[in-house]
C-alpha positions in Angstrom: 228.6 62.1 67.5 230.3 63.9 64.6 233.1 62.4 63.0 236.8 62.6 63.9 240.7 62.6 62.3 243.6 63.1 63.4 246.3 63.6 61.0 250.6 64.4 61.4 251.6 67.7 59.1 255.3 67.6 59.0 255.6 70.8 57.0 254.0 74.5 57.2 253.6 74.1 53.4 251.2 70.8 54.2 249.5 72.9 57.8 248.6 75.2 54.3 247.9 72.6 52.4 245.8 71.6 54.9 243.7 74.5 55.5 242.9 74.3 51.4 241.3 71.0 52.3 239.0 72.2 54.9 238.0 74.9 53.1 236.7 72.3 50.0 234.5 70.9 53.2 233.3 74.6 54.4 230.2 76.4 53.6 228.0 79.3 54.8 227.6 79.6 58.4 230.4 77.1 59.1 232.4 77.4 62.8 235.7 76.5 63.1 238.0 76.6 66.3 241.3 76.5 66.2 242.6 75.6 69.6 246.8 75.6 69.8 249.7 77.3 71.4 251.3 80.2 70.4 253.1 79.0 66.9 251.2 76.2 66.3 250.5 77.1 63.0 246.6 78.0 63.2 247.3 81.1 61.1 249.1 79.1 58.7 246.2 76.7 58.8 243.7 79.5 58.3 246.2 81.2 55.3 245.2 78.1 54.0 241.8 77.9 53.9 241.3 81.6 53.1 243.2 80.8 49.7 241.0 77.4 49.0 237.5 79.2 49.6 239.7 82.0 47.6 239.0 85.3 50.1 240.5 89.0 49.5 244.0 90.2 51.9 246.2 88.6 53.2 245.6 86.0 56.4 247.5 87.1 59.5 246.9 87.0 62.9 244.0 89.0 63.8 245.4 89.9 67.2 245.1 94.0 67.8 242.0 93.7 65.8 240.0 90.9 67.2 238.3 90.0 64.0 239.3 90.1 60.4 236.7 90.1 57.1 238.3 88.9 54.1 235.1 88.7 51.7 234.7 86.3 49.1 236.8 86.9 45.5 234.8 83.9 44.0 231.4 84.5 44.6 231.7 82.7 48.6 231.0 83.0 51.7 233.5 85.7 53.6 235.9 84.3 55.6 235.6 85.4 59.5 239.4 85.0 61.4 238.8 85.8 65.6 241.1 85.7 67.4 238.9 84.9 70.7 242.0 85.6 73.4 241.1 89.2 74.0 237.0 88.0 73.7 236.1 88.2 77.8 232.7 87.4 77.0 232.6 85.4 74.5 229.1 85.4 72.1 228.0 88.6 72.7 231.0 90.3 72.4 231.7 88.9 69.3 228.2 90.7 68.4 229.2 93.4 69.4 232.0 93.6 66.8 229.6 94.7 64.8 231.3 92.6 61.8 230.0 93.9 58.1 229.6 91.0 56.9 226.3 88.5 58.0 227.5 85.2 60.8 225.7 83.0 59.2 226.4 83.4 55.8 230.4 83.4 56.0 233.0 81.0 57.3 234.2 81.6 60.7 237.6 80.7 62.0 238.1 81.3 66.1 241.4 81.0 67.2 241.6 80.8 71.7 238.1 80.6 71.4 237.6 77.1 73.8 235.1 78.3 76.5 234.0 81.5 74.5 232.3 80.4 71.1 230.8 77.3 72.0 227.3 78.2 72.7 227.5 80.2 68.8 226.8 77.1 67.5 226.1 73.3 68.1 227.5 72.5 64.8 231.7 73.1 64.4 234.7 72.0 63.5 237.2 71.6 66.1 240.9 72.1 65.6 243.5 71.3 67.6 246.8 71.7 66.9 249.9 69.9 69.1 253.5 69.4 68.6 253.7 66.0 67.5 257.2 65.5 69.3 256.9 66.5 73.7 259.7 68.7 75.1 259.8 72.2 75.5 258.8 74.4 72.8 262.1 76.6 73.0 264.0 73.9 71.4 261.9 73.5 68.8 261.1 75.3 65.8 258.7 75.9 63.4 259.0 73.1 61.0 259.1 70.4 64.1 255.9 68.2 63.1 252.5 68.9 64.0 249.4 66.4 65.1 246.2 68.2 64.0 242.6 66.5 65.4 239.8 67.6 63.6 236.7 66.8 64.9 233.3 67.6 63.5 230.3 68.0 65.4 226.6 68.5 65.0 224.5 67.3 62.5 226.4 69.5 60.5 229.7 67.5 60.5 227.7 64.2 60.8 228.7 61.9 57.5 231.4 64.5 56.8 234.8 62.4 55.2 236.8 63.8 57.5 239.5 61.3 57.1 239.7 62.7 53.5 241.5 65.2 54.7 244.8 62.7 55.3 245.3 62.6 51.5 245.5 66.6 51.0 
């Protein structure tokens, strides 16, 4: 069983900071599965992650391209940002995307990946972003606190102190 932590993230700035904190824990070949409703902060988190990894290019939601590759400017792993929302077949289709990087040498962040990419790797980090307050999404703005649950699965995450993210 991997490690697990739940944080309350009050602002988009903190969400970006959490992304930067996550980046510090990541290494090439890591798979990060991001889930949360539209507007929950997945792209904000990924943007912070990209900043933390020191990659090139603005991280935006990759909705129309399915996957976007951000090469590292610092000799670290590239960030491959995938939107699996339109991926029907999961893994095979992802390989068909013919990304011009090697996934084992990259950090792969997948939005909307539940049920599609789990077979990519037994080792993965699952990040679930939920609004901390219940109620209608329409009544809430982007500045409502989020509850972020980070779960490390597989041996890769054994002994990784995810709770340290709370001090970012």
